[in-house]
Structure formats: C-alpha cells, structure tokens
N, C-alpha and C positions, 0 to 999 in steps of 0.2 A: 466103140460106142460105150461099152460097159465101163471102161476106164474113165471116159469123159464124164459120164453120169456119176460115177463114184467120186470123182474129183469135185464136181459141183455139189454133191450131197454133203461134203465135208463142211461147206460154208453156207449153203442155202437150204431152206425147207423145200419139200416136194412142190408145194403150191408156187413158191418163188421160181423154182426151176421150170415148171410148166409155163409160167408167164414169160420168162426169159427166152425159152425155146420158141415160143410163138413169135417173139420179136426177132430172134436170130436163130434159125434152125441149124446153122453151121456150128453152133456150140456143141451139139451132140452128133452131128453128121447124119448118117443114114439110119434114122429111127422113125418112129411114128409120131404124128402130131398128137400131143396129149389131150387135145380138145376133141378132135374128130376121130382119132384112131387110125387115120389113113397114113400110108407111107409118105414120108417127106422126100421129095426129089430135089436135089441140089445141083445147080449148073456146074459143069466141070470147071468153069472159069471162076467159080466162087470158092472162097477159102473155107476150110473146115478146121475146127480147133484140133490141136495136138494135145493129147492128155498130159504128156510130160511138160510141154510149154505152159499149159494152163496151171499145172501144179506149181511150177517155178514162178509164174506171174503172181499167183496168190501169195506165195511165200515172200516174194519181193515186196509186195504192197504191205504185207504185215510187218516184215522186219525193217525195211528201209523207211517206210512212212508211218509205221505203227497204225495202219488202217484196221478198223474193227470190221467185223462181219457186216455190220449195218453200212459202213462206209463203202465196202466192196459191192454190196447189193445196190446201193445208190448209183455207183459208177457203172455197174452192169446195166441197170435200168436206163440210164442216160445214153450209154453207148456200148452196145454189146460187142462191137468189133475189137475192143481192147484184148479180148481173150482169143482172137483169131490170129494174133500176131506172134512172132517168135519171141521167146523170153529174152533173148539177147538184145533185140531191138527195144523192147519195153524197158529193160534195165538201163540201156544207154540213154534213152530219153528221160527217164526218171532222174538219173544222176545229173543229166544236163540241166534239168529244171531245178533240182534241189541245190546244186552247187554253183550254178551259173548266174547270169544276170537276173533271171526271173526270181529265183529264190532270194538272192541278195536284195533285190529291189523290194520284194514283199516284206522282208525283214526290217527294212528301213522305215516302213510306214508306222506311224503312231496310231495304234488301235487299242482301245480300252487300256490306255496307259502303258502298253507294251511296245517296245521297239528294240532292235538290236543295238541301237545307239545308247539305249538306257540299260542294257543288260549288264549285270555285274560280273558275270563269268562267261567263258566261251561256251560252256555246255548250255547255259540259259539262252544264249543267242542262237545256238544251233536248234534248240527246241522250238523257238519262235519261228524260225525258217521252216522247220519240218512241218509244224502244225499248219502254217499258212499255205505251204505247197500242197499238203494233203487236202485242205479245204478247196484250193484251186482246182485240183484234179477231180474231186468229188463233184464239183459244179460243172467242170468242163473236161471230162475224161478223154475226149478226142485229141487233146493236146499231146497225149502220150504217144500217139502214132502219127501226128501231123507232119507232113513233109514240108510244110511252109513255115514251120516254127523258126528254124535257123535262118533262112533267108529273110524272114520278116524282122527278126531281131537285128540282123546285120544291117538291114536298111534303116531301121529306127536309130541305130547308133550312128550311121553315116550322115543323118540329117541333124544330129545334135542331141538326140535323146540321152539323158543321163540314166544311170541305174535306178535312181529314185523315180524318174518318169516312167520307166518300164514297169516298176513295181506298182505304180498307180494305175497304169493301163491294165496290167494283169489282174489287179484286185477288182477293178470296176467292170471291165469287159474283156475277159481273157480270149473270147472268140476272135478279137482283133488280131491276135498273134497267129491265127490260122489263115489270115487273108493272104492272097498272092501279092507280091511286091508291087506289081503294076496297079492293082486296085488301091493300095495305100498311097502310092506315089501320085496317082491322079487326084486324090483328095487333098494331099499336102500341097501340090502345085496350085490347085484351085484356091484353097484357103489362103495360101501365101499371096496370090495375086489380089484377092479380095480384101485382105486385112493388113497387108504390109506395104507401106509407101516406099520403103528403102529399096532402091534398085539393086543393091548388093544382095538383097534377100529374095529377089524374084527368081522364079524358075529359069534355069539356063545360065545364070550368072554365078551361082554357087551351089554347092551340094547341101548346105545347111539351111534349115528352115528357120523362120523367125521364132523368137521366144514366145510370141503371142500364139502362133500356130501350135507350137509344142505344148503350151499350156492348155489350149483347147482340146488337144488330143488326150492329154493326161487327166484333165479335169472331167471332160465329158466325151469319152471315147465313142459313145453311141453316135456322135456326130459323123463318125467315119463309116457308119453302117447305112447312112442315108444316101439316096441316089443324088447324083449331081444335077441332071437335067430336070427331074421331076420334083425335086425337093429343095436342095440347097440353093440352086440358081434362082428359083422362084422367090425364095425368101430374101436373098440379097437384092434382087431387082425391086422387090416391094419396099425394102428399107431405103434403097437409093432413089428410086424414081417416084414412088408415092409419098414417102415421108421426107425425102430430100437430104438424107445423111450422106456426108462425103466419106472418103476412105479413112481419114483420121478419126472421125466420129464413130464409124463402124468398128474400128480397132478398139476404141474406148468401150463401146457397148458390149461387143462380143468377147473382147479380151477380159473384161471384168465379170461378165455373166454369159459364158458360152452356152449355158443351159437353154437360153432363148432359142438357139438354133434347132433344138429338138422339139420345140413347141409346134403344135399343128397350126399352120398359118390361117387356114380358112375357119376352123372351128374354135381357135383359141385367141390368136393375136388380133386378127382383124375385128372381131366383135368388140374387143376392149378399146381399140383405136376408134372405131365408129362411135361407141358410147361417149368417149371423152370429147370427141369433136362435134357431137350432135348439140344443137342449140339448147339452152336451158328450157326455153318455152316448149320444146319438143321432147323434153324428158331426159336430155343428156347433161353433160358436165359443162358444155359451152366453151371448151378450149379452142384457141386458134391453132393453126399448124405450128407457129413459132413457140407458143406456150407448150404444146404437146412435145415438141422436140426438146425443149428445155427440161421438161419433167423426165423424159426418157434418158437424156444425157446425164442428168444429175444423179438419178437413181434407176439404172436399168432393171434392177430387181423388181421394180413395180410392175413390169410387163408380165412377170411370172405369178403375180398375185391373182386371186380369184375375182372374176368380174362380179359375180352375184354375192359373194360373201365378204369382199373387201372393197373393191373399187366403187361399186354403186352405193353401198351404205355410207361410206366416208364422204363421197362427193355430195350425196343427198343431204347428209348432216351439215356439211359445210355451207351448202347453198341455203338451207333452211335458216341458218344462223347469220346469213348475210355476208359470208366471206366470198371473196373473188378467188377462184382457183386459177393458177396456183399461187398468185402473188401474196395472198394473206395467210398462206399455210407454209409449214416447214417443207423443205425440198423432199424430205423422206416421208411425207404424210401417208403414202400408200404402204410403206414397209415397216413403220414403227409399231411397237407392240400396242395392244389394246389399252392397257393402263396409261401409257404415255399419250396415246391419241386422245383418250377421254380427258386427261389432265390439260393437254394443250388446247383442245376445243373449248373446254369450260373456262379456262383462264383467259383465253382471248375473248370469249363471249362476254365475260364480266367487264373486261377493259372497254369493249365497244359500248356496253350499256352505260358504263360510268361516263364515257365521253358524251354519249347522246343525252344523258340526264343533265350533265353540266351545261350543254348547249341550250337545252330547253329552259333551264333556270336563268 
C-alpha cells in the first residue's frame, strides 16, 4: 500500500489522490477511505494495483506519449482502471494505437493545417501522430485496455473502412472502437438496407458496406450510438411514410447530411416540418408536401437550422414581402449567410416594386 501511495504521490497532489481513491479504491488496495477514515474492503474478485506496474505505466505514458502530469491526471479521472492493468498489456495496447491503423488514421486528418500528408520530415509526422494519439487517450483512456478494440478494427476493415475513415471515427467518437462487433454490424446492416438500393451492397450479398454508410459512420459516428428500434427506425419511418421520400432520396439526404439522423425527431425535426406546412393564415409558411420535399432534397442542411432563429424569421420576412415560398426564393434560402439573405430579399423586393409601379403607370 505504501509503495502504491508513494507512486501516486510522484505524479498527483494529495487532494487528487484522495479523489482518485474515492473513485477507485483498488488504486491503493487495503487502505482507509480518505474521506471517512474507514477501512476499505475490496472484493477478492476485484483487481488491485501493483506498485511496479503502476510505476511502469506512468513511465510509459510519459516516455512513449510524452504525457504531462496533467494529462495523466485527466486520464486517471476519466478511467481509473488503467492503473489496475499489467504494464505489459498497457504497453502493447499503446504501441498498437500509436503505430497501427488508429494512429496512422489520426495523422492523416487535416487539423489546424497539420497532417502527416503535409509533414516535411518523418519526425514531424511522428510528432503529429503521437500528439493526436495522446489526445485520443486523454479523452477516452478506456481504449488502452479495451478487449473490443482489435475485433472492432478488424470488422471496420472488412466492410471497407480505409485508414482515413478509421482516423475520422477515432477523432470524433473513439468510444465506437470499444463496441462489440455484433453491435456495429447490426447498425451497418440496418443503414445499408435503408440507404443503399444496390443489391450487391445489401447485407448477406457482400461483406462490404456502401460508401454512403461508411461516410455516415466516419462523418457522424454518433449515429452508431443510437438505438435501432427506439431511434433510427422511427426516424426512417417518418421520412418514408410521413414525408414520402424513397430510398434514392433518403440516400441523397442522409448521405450529404448524416447529422440529421442525430437530431431529436419529436423536439427538433417535426416542429420544423409542422411550421413549414402550416397554412400562412394560421401562422405557418404554407408549403405543400411536394414543396417541402423539394426544399429538403435541394438543401437537406436546412433541416438542421434553428426554427426560431432562422426558419421562422426568414419565412415571415419572405411572406411579408409577398414572396411565394419556395418558388420565389433561392433553393438555399434557409442556409445562406445573413448578408447574402438580406441582399437577396432586398434586391428581389425592389424588382417586384418596380414591376408593380410600371403596371400601375
């Protein structure tokens, strides 16, 4: 116990150690709760930290990843179990992340002008990969000991994910790499069926997923954290049955803006649709179902704009000036910038006034 506490004291303050031990008593084993003073009892089936392994893990994180004490504290706060593992296992997993598909994929991403593709030297490229792998583990330290990491990566490769795709997934939602293969496969199969008309890409006919599904996964991996029955299926049925979109149209909508799948249907999407289709005399935008479908198909991003801050103000301004929505407006009237919107509305308004004045004369 003294060795474990001495190891922790090399990196953390006493207050930080107390907080960590409250979260994970196994870090010090048979000791007293620093808050209550009572003896901690640990189940025989529960792991306790080994002082030598702890010391090696700290050294590994510092030497291989150049983690600072603050980085290590953040990792410890997010997941204390990292220091209950053997140093050999942690070392193996860190090297796998650093030098394998995850590290290479993270390095390929262009972030703040940096990418291994633009690196002028090998050492510069290695530094980019090291820093991004460290950032990944600070945010999701459980990856270091995840048993699902290798199977998940193997599965992603088998369905056509390239190294760059894996980097995008790891950067945006690293927790996805901890999912069991069956969980990933069920979502891939479902989305393939919903978004891809090609029989060759449907589940059972090939091991590869469509590029559309892979783009959804890499662009918005949060989609794969949503339940099938209670979330995704309800959304697809709404867009198919209530709004009348076919598979090709859904592929266009969700393929270009997969973020829509993560919007709350009841509280976000439906209120916007209801407003757009409510008659003008009742305070809505007065669109027919066909006009609504055209607006969404032309610019799906409009579904993500704010109802109160963007959709209502622009529709009300257009109606006030006598425009018919959407025929008299640009297809991207919901997504264009405020300066462009003001310019378009004013210029069109002037033209209409000119025409009306000439008619009266």
